[in-house]
N, C-alpha and C positions, 0 to 999 in steps of 0.2 A: 539675498543674492539672486540675481536673475539667471534664468535657465538659458543655456546656449543651444540653439537648435542646429542640428546638422542636416542639411538638405539631403533627402533620400537620393542616392546615386542614380537610381533608375529614372526618377522624375527629372533630375537635373540633366541627365543624358538626353532624355526625350525633348526637353525644351531647347537645349543647345542644338540638337540635331535639326529641329524644326527651324530655329532661328538662323543657323548657319546655312542650311541647305536652301531655304527659300531666298535668302539674301543673295547667295551666289547664283541661283537660278535667274534672278532678275537681271544680273549682268550677262550671263551666258546666253540667255534667250534673246537678249537685245543685241548681242554681237554674234548672232547665229551664223553658222556655216551650214550649207545644205548640200545634200548629195545629188539631188536631181537636177538635170540640166534642161529638161524639156517636159512640158505638161500638156497633154491632149485632153480636151474636154469631151470625153466620150464614155458612154456606159459600157462599151465593148472592151475597153482597156483602161484599167485604172493606173494612172501614172503618178498618183499622189505619193509624196515621200513620207506620208504619215507612218509608214512601217520602218522608216529609217530613224535612228537615234539622232536627235538634234545636237547632242553634245559629244557624239562619238562617231566621227565620220571616217570612212575609208579604213585602211590599216591592216588588212590581211596581207600575208606574205605573197610576193609575186609568184605566179605559178609557172613562169617562163624562165628558162635558164639565161642568166646574164653571163656573157662570155668572158668578161674581164672585171676585175675589181677597180679598175681605173678607166677614165674616159679620155678621149683624144680629140684634138682640134678637128673641126669639121670643115670640109670644103663645100661652100654653098653652091647650089645649082644656079645657073644663069637663066633658067627657064622663065621668060616673061609671062607665060600663060599661067603658071602655078603661083609665081611670086609677084604677080601684078599688084601694085599698091603697097607692098611690104616696105620698100625703101621710104616712101612718104610717111607711112605709119610709124616706123621705128624712129625716124628723125623727130616726128611730132611728139611721140611719147617721151623721148629723152629730154625734151624742152618743157614738158608739162609740169607745172608746179605741184610739189608734194608727191610726184610719181618717183618711185625708187626701184631700180633694178640694175644689174650689172650687164650692160649691153655686150661686153666682151665674152660673157659666158652663156648668155641666153639670147637666142635669135630664131627667126623663122628659117626653115629649110625645106627641101623636097625629099620625100622618102618614097621608096618603091616606084620611082619614076613619075608619079603624078599626085602624090598625097602631100599636102602642105601641113606642116606641124612645127613644133619647137624643138630645137636641138640644144643640148646642154654641152657646150664646148669648154674645155679647161686645159690647163697645162698638163703635160704627161705625168708630172710628179704629184698631181692633186688627186685626192680620193673622190669617190662619188659623194653626193651630198649626205650629210649626217641626218638622222631623224629630226624632223621639225626645223629644218633649215629654211629661214625666210627667204623666198626667192623674188617676190614681187610685192609692191605696194601701189595700189591704184586709188587715187582720191575720188570721193563721191562726185566731185565737180564734173567729171567726164563719164559718169555712169548714168545711163538711161534707166528709168525706174517706173514701175506701174503697180498700183495696188492689185493684190491677187483677188480677183472676182471673176465673174463669168465673161467679162470683156477684157481681161488682162492682156491677152495676146494681140487683139486688134488695136488696143490703146498703145501698146509698146511699138507695134508695127507702124502705127500712124506717126508717133514721135520720131522713129528712126527715119522714115521717109522724108519728113519735114527737114531733118538735119542733112540728109543726102542732097536735098534740093538747094540748101544754102551753100553747098560746096565749101570753098575756102573761108567763108564767113562763119561757118559752124564752129562751135567750140570743141567739137569732136571730129573735125575735118579729117584728121589722120585716120581715125577709126573707120570713117565712111569710105576713105580711099582703100583701106584694107578689105572691107566687106565687098566693095564693088570692083576689086582688083584694079584699082587705079582710075576707074571711070569717073568717080566723084571728085577726083583731084584735078580734072581738066576744066578749065574755066569756060570752055566753049561747048561743054556737054549739053545735050538737049534732054531736059528732064520731062518733056511732055509725053513722050511715048517710049523712050528707050528703057529696056529692062536689063539691069546688071546681070553678070554671070551668076549662076546658081551657087549657093554656099553648100548645098548638099545635092550634087548633080546626079547621084545614083539612088536618091530616095524614090519610092515607087511612083510618086506623082509625075516623074519624068520618064517613066518607062513607056515604050510603045505598046500598042494593043497586043501584038504578038508576044512581046516580052512578059506582059501581065498574064497572058493566057497560060503560060507555063505553070503559074501558081494554082491554076484550077485543077491540077492533078492530085491535090490532097486537101483534106478538110482544113488543115492549118493554113494552107495557101488561100483557100476560098475565104476563110475568116479574115485574113489580113487584107484581102481585096475589099471585103465589106467594110472593114475598119477604115480603109483608105477612102472609100466613097462617103462614109459618114463624116469623116474629117473634111472632105471637100464641100459637102453640103453645109456643114457648120460654118466654114470659112465664107462661103457664098452668102449665107444669111447675115453674117456680121458685116460683110462688105455692102450689102444692099440696105441693111437696117440703118446704118449711120451715114453721116455726110461724107464719109471717106471716099465714096465713089466719085464725088465731085472734085477731089483733089489728086486722085491717082487712078490709073487704069487697074483692071482686074489682075493683069499680069504683074504689075508692079506691087500690088497688094500681096499676091501669092509669094513674090520674092521676099518681101519684108516679113511676112508671116513665117516663111521657112527659116529666116535668120533667127527670129525670136524662139521658134520651137526647137532649134538645134543648138542654140548658143546661150540661152538664158538660165539663170539660177534663181531659185525661190527660197525664201526664208523670212524670218522676223528680224530684219536689218534695221537697227535704230542707233542713233548717236546718243551721247550723254543728254543733250537737251531734249531729245525726243523721248528718252526713257525716264525722265524725272518724275512724271505723274505716277509711275509704278515703282520707281526706285526709292522715293522718299518713304512711302508706307512699307515697303519691303524691309527697309532698315529700321524704321521707327517703330513699327508694331512689335517686333520681338523685344526691342530695347524697352519699350513702354511696359510690356508684360513683365519683364524681369524687374524693373524698378518698383512697380506696384506690388508684385509678388513678394519682394524682399521687405519693403517698408510697411506694408499693411496686412500681409497675410502670414509671413514667416517669422519676421524679426521678433515679435513679441508673442508669438503663438507656437508652442512646441507641437501642437497637433492641428495643423491647418485644415480648414474645411475643404472637403473633396470637391464640392460644387465650385468653390472659389478657384481652386487649381484648374478645374475643367474650363472655367471661364477664361482664365489667363492663357490656357493652352489654345483656346479658340482665337484669342487676340493675336497670339504668336503665329497662328496659321493663316492670318489674313493675306500675307504675300503669296501663299500657295493658291488661294482662291482667286487673287488678282491675276496671277499668271495663267490659270486655267481659263478664266473668262476672257482674257485679252489676247491669248496666243494666236487664235485663229483669225481674229479681226485685223491684226496688224501685219499679216504676211504680205510680202511684196515680191515682185519679180524684177530682176536686174540684168543688164547686159554689162559684162566686165571686160573691157578691152585688154588684150594680151593674154589674160588668164583663159579666156574662151578659145584661144588659138591652140591650146594643148589638146591632143587627141586622147581618146578614152582607153584606159586599162582598169578594169574593175578592181583589181588588187593593188593598185598604186596607193602608197601611203601618203596621200596628199591631204591638205587641210585648207579650206577657204573660210575666212572669218572677216567680220567687220570690227575693226578696232574702234570702240565708241569714243575714245579720247581723241585720237588723231583724225577720226571721221574718214578713215581709209580702209579699203578692202585689202586683205593680205593673202598671199598664197605661200604656204609652207609645204615643203616636200621632204621626202626621205629617199634612201638608196633604191627602194623598190619602184620609184617613179622613173628611173633611167634604165632604158633597155638598149643594148647594143644591137642595132639593126644591120642587116646585110646591105652593103653598099660597094659597088664595083669601083667607085671613084676614090675610095680610101685605100691607103697602102696595105692596111691589115684586113680590108674587106668589110669593115664595120663602121657604123656611125651612130652616136648616142642620140636617142630621141627621149624627150621629157614628156611623160604622160601624167595625167591626173585621172582620178576616178569620177565618173558621173554618178556613181552609186550603182545599185543593182538594177540592171536593165534587161528586159525581156528581148528576145530576138525580134519580136513583132514591132516593138517600139523603135529599136535601132534601125530596122529596115524601113520603117515608115517615115521617120523624121530625120534620120542621119544618112541612110543609104549605105550602111556597111554592117558586117557581122563579125564578131570576134573570130580570129583565125583565118579569115578570108581576105586575101590581099591581092591587089592588082599591080601588075608590072607594066601596064600599057602606058605609052607616052602621053603626055598631056595634050588635050585638044583645045582648039580655039572655041569650038562650039560644045558646051557641056552636054547638050542634049543629042549629040550626034549618035544615033542608034547603031550605026555600023561599027563605030569605034568602041562603044560600050557594051555591045551585045554579049560578047564572051564573058565579061565580068558579071553582067546582070544574070546571065544564065547560071553562072557559078553561084551567085547569091541565091537565086531561086532554088536550085537543087540542094544547096546546103541548108537553107531554111526548112524545106520540106523534109529532109532527112533527119533534122534535129527536133522537129516539132510535130 
C-alpha cells in the first residue's frame, strides 16, 4: 500500500504566495499607474516617484470640506483667453477611435477667474462619483511617449513640437490646439518663430527679476532660485547638445519643456504584446515548479529532500527576479490628453492605469476628486471641479514646474499675455510669501 503524502501547509502556502504574487505583479507592473506628473533631473530636488507605491496610488481622504453631497450643472465661461483651443480639443477627442468619456458630465471650465480645469457636471439628482468610477479612456494612439532616461524630457518636447508644426495634419491636432490655446489649430500659423502661450504662466521661470528677488529673503527662497537656475542650465545643455536647436528656437524649446514637465506621467506602461517576454516566465515558472515538485519530489517521497524543495522555490521565484531586473529599464514618460487637464489635489482618490488588453489609459475617480468651488456665476455660488492627485509634491517642485501652491488661489482676470508682470505681480508676491512662510 503506497503512502499518501500531505504537503506541509507552511511550504504549500509559501509556494502559492510566491507563484500568485509574482504572476499578479507581472500584470500590475505592466499596467502601471504613477503618481508623479513632473520629473526634474537635478541633484538639488529629487522628484522620482520611487517613494510612491506603484500599485497603491492616491486614496487619502480629502482634507477640504465638500459643501454638498450632490453636484450641479456648470455654466461654462466664455473667456477665449483661458479656454482657447478647448472647443477644437473636445470635438477632436469625441471623434477619436477608442476614446471614451461622457462629454455631458466632464468638460473644461474656468475656475477662480483665470484657472483652467475640468468640471464634473451632472443632473441635480445624481450623486458624486462612487469610488473607482471610470471617467476616461484614452488610447495609446494619441499618447506621446518617451523612454525614461536622461534625455526623456527633451525627447518628448521634440516630439510634441513636431506635432504642433503639423497643425491639422497631426494625429493629435486637437491636443496641440488645447496646449497652444488654439494657435496650432490655425492653418496660417507661423511656426518659425511664434511661441504659444505658457501652460504654467506663474512658474518661476516667468517671474521678473524683482519678483524673484523676493525669494532671496529666506534660505528656502534662495534654494529654489538655485534650483531654477540649475534647471535652466540643464535645459540649455540639452538644447545645445542635440539637433533640436536646428528645428526650434530656444523659446519654443522652453515652451515644450514646460509642457512635459508640468503634464507628463511616468511609469512602466506596457501592453500585452510588450509584456509577453516577462509574462510567460512569470506564469510558467511557478507552474513548472509545482508540476516537477509534485511528480518527482513529493508524489512518491513522503520525506522530500530539502535541497530539492529549495531549488523548486528558486524556480518559482524567477518572476520576482525578472520584475526586479526589468522594472527600471522599462519606465517611460507619457502625455495623456484630457487626463492631464485635471488640476492637482494631493488627497484626491484618483487612479491612472494602462489597460494592457485594450491598450488604453484609463482614469478612475472617487467622491474625493470633486470639490465644490466658489463661483459667482452659479445660483448656489458653487461649481464642481474634478481633481486628480499628482502624488506627494513639495512646494519647491510645484512652484518651479507648475506655478502654484496648495491653498493659494488667484482671482485675477485672465490676461492675453501670460507673462504680463503687472497683472501677475500680486499673485506672484503671494506665492513667494507663502512659500517662504511654509518652508
